[in-house]
C-alpha positions, 0 to 999 in steps of 0.5 A: 209555316209553324213558328218555332217554340223557342221564339216565345221565350227568346222575345222577352229574354231579348227584351230583358237583355237589352233593357238590363245592359243598355243603361240609362240610354233606354230610360225613355223607351225601355218600358215600351220595348219591354211591353212590346216584347211581352205582346210579341211573345203573346202573339207567337203563343196565340199563333202556336195555339191556332196551329195546335187546335188545327191538328188531331188531339194525338198529334198536338204535342211538339218537341224541339231539341235545340242543342246538347246541353249536358253531355257528361258520362251517363247523364245526357241532357238536351236543351229541349222544349215541349209544347203540349196541351198542358204547357199551352195553357200556361204559355197563353196565361203567362204571356196574355196576362203578363202583357196586360200587366206590362201595359198597366205598369206603364201608368202605374210605374210612371215617374211620380205615380208611386211614392218611391218614384217621386222626385224626393225619393226617385228610386230605381229606373223604370227601365230596370223594372220592365227588364226584370218583368221580361226576365221573369216572363222568359224564366217562367216560359222556360219552366213550363216549356222544358221537356226535362226536369233540369230545364224546368229547374233552370226556369225554376231558379230563374223565376226565383231570381226575377222574383227576388229582384221584383219584390225588392225593387224599391230596395232603398226601403228596408221592408222591401229588401227584407221581404225580397231576402225572405222570399229568396231564402224560403224558396231556396228551401223548396228548391233543395227538394227539387234538386234532390228529386233530380238526383233520385231520378238520375240514380234510379232512371239514369235520366231526368227527361219527362219521357224517360222518368214517366216511362220508367215509373211503373218499374220503380219501387214505391219507396223511390216514387214516394221519395221523388213525390215528396221532394217535388211537393217540397219544391211546390210548397216553396214556389206556391206558398203552401204550408209550411213554406207559406210565410214569404208571400204576405211580406212579398207585397212590399213589391210594386203592385203589378209584381203582385198581380204577375207573380203572386196571382197568375204565374209564379205561385202556380208553378208548384201546381204545374210541377205536380200535374206535370209529374202526375205519372209519378204521383199516381203510383205513389199514394203516400205522396199523393195523400201528402199533396192533398193534406197540404192543399186542404190545410193551406186553403183554410190557413190562408182563408183564416189569415185573410179575414184579419188583414187590413192591408188590402194587398196582404188580404189578397195575398192570403187569398192567393195562398188559399186559392192555390191550396184549392188547386194543390188539393185538386192536383192531389186527387190524381186524374179526377182533379188534374183538369179542375186544378188547371181550370181554377189556375186559369180562372184565378189568373184572371180574377186575382190579377184583376183584383191586384190591379184594382188594389193598385188602382185604389192605392194610386188614387189614395196616395199609396195608402194600403190600410182599408180602414182609411178607405170607404166610399170609393165606389163613386170616385173610382167607378171603373175600378169598382166595377172591375174589382167587383166582378173579380170579387164575384168571380172569386167567391163563386157566384154563377155564372162567373169564372170561379163558380165553375172551377171551384165547384168542380174542385169541391165535387172532385173532393166529395167524390173521393168517397168515404171519410176522405171525401167528407173531410176534403169536401167539408174543407173545400166548402168551409173554405168557400164560405170563409172566402166569401166573408173576407172578400166581402169584407174587402169590398165593404171596407174599400168601396162602401160605407163612410169616407174615412180617408185623410182630408188631403187625399183626393181619390181619382180614377186611374188613367186609361193605360191602367183601366183597360187591362183591368177591364179585359181581366174583368171580362176574363173573370166573367167568361173564362169559367164557362168557356173552359167548363161547359161541355168539358172543354178543358177536360177534353183538351188536357186528356191526352196529357193528364188522362181521362177520369170520371168523377164519382158524384156522391150527391147530385150536382145541383145539390152541391151547388145549393149547399155551396151557394148557401155557405157563400151567402152565410159568409156574405151575410156575416161580413155585411153585418160586421162591416156593412151595417156598422161603421168601421173603426179607423183603429184596429180593435183588440179582437178575439184570440183567433183574430189576433192569431190571424193578424200574425199569420197564425204565428207562422213566422214565430213557428219558423223562428222557434222550430227552424231558425233558432235550432238552426242557429244553435247547430250552426254555432256548434258546428263553427265551434267544432270547426274552430276547436277540433278541426282548426285546433288539430291542424294548429296543434300538429303545426305547433308540434312540427314547429317545436320538433324543428326547433329541437333538431335545429339545435343539433346543427352547430355549423362546425365541421369538426363536430360533424366529423366527430358525429360521423366517426361516432356513428360509424363506430356504433354501426361497426360495434353492432355488426361485430356484436351480432356476428359474435352472438 
């Protein structure tokens, strides 16, 4: 018997409902219920995957219409779910990695394990944290399982709400509250794009279902398709922290580290990639919008990589890395059918190694009294052997060392970029190869500053390995970092799996594959060598050196916040202030002036009302006489 698709969403949603409404009564067992809900959802996803594999490729898509959602005039939207090969990839990633992060959080968020959870600063309840995690899983699953853009939008906004709650979980810290607000506001800018795209779809097609929009796409004008594509890209930039809406991601590291692993590595930041790939039939017919996607991806992969080179906060270095790696995925998605499969492959492998790296960073913080500055680490490989091994495998995977996961997925994107041909292929291929070298540099820097060299931590620190409840999820993610790439790439497994959804396409190889591999690995080796010379063969100063102009700019996120303030925030404030003045002076002033005029007129008329009957009789007699006189005058004339 096939399980219903809605059960995958219902289980974490039920967990969130119980944990958020049950109050303090569930404090003792809330974390266990939240983890059990995530595991049960993963078990359902695995059962649905086995059932899907047992069918023919053309009959693997499943649709469920639960109820009529929006029956309003010309807009008829059912609350429907669609499970196909593309959404299955996300469902397994969300529930699988999400379950491991839930298990890890049992130890990480245990009372006393974090600065915010200590008796002198108790912080929010752990039950709430797991309730928010469950809510996030449910919203993310709805996002990837909806069979229409309105359902996707509902999950999109649910993810935004849950991320706001999780980033600002330690809301008693001003920095965490500010970071949550910043993430919420920046994401709302992108969400406006998705809302506008829905409006254009309804105006042009009369429906927001995937089937109707994609079916009507060939009949729509290129201008309409370009408008839809650009609005969807704006939405993707917000959720996936792509230029120009990337500024929120680094600050979001104020949230608990498991949040960074779940939201900022494996799930939420990949929602934009899902949106673009799912909307492939629109982008394939809108070349200008597709070019914009490629440009955004190329710029962001280099932008994030440069920022990651100068961060001393281990979580912020990994956050910049996430921005860069998502840039690779967006670039691949912008290449159309030639890049869709590689975008999803890198998304899946990234989910393993980046989640593992974030959990490893959390393990280091757990051992180092919540210290995040890598300049105060050093020599931790002996004190944290499991963390060192799992983090090291994630490091090798992300820089693309064969045969680990990142090698297959990132090299696939590089080959697809080069295969674009002409000047475009040279520029995109060069950007992706350069990004690989910079990635090798900043990730080697993280490894050397954290696990090698002299011990630079404070005398009161006593580094120790994390408990088994935290190390086992790290081990399993490290296994995925090693094996996932080969499993998905060898024999074109993932490409064939996704073909019914994203289509088939042969990559044009401008160079033999082995030549591209040699070039990329050579560039990676140069990045490793430069990092070793700067941070491995020399002592790392505990104080931040002055650095070059580029280094200072990278430390300040290439002035992304300054740009937003100068170009967007300040002009926006001026415009708002001007509109308020217009409202006060013109709109309110006109209303107040009219009211005053009526009031003064009333005062004058009131003076005519004396209250004496003889005065009224005289007025009536005078009026009658005037009327009679006027009539006589007209007749005589």
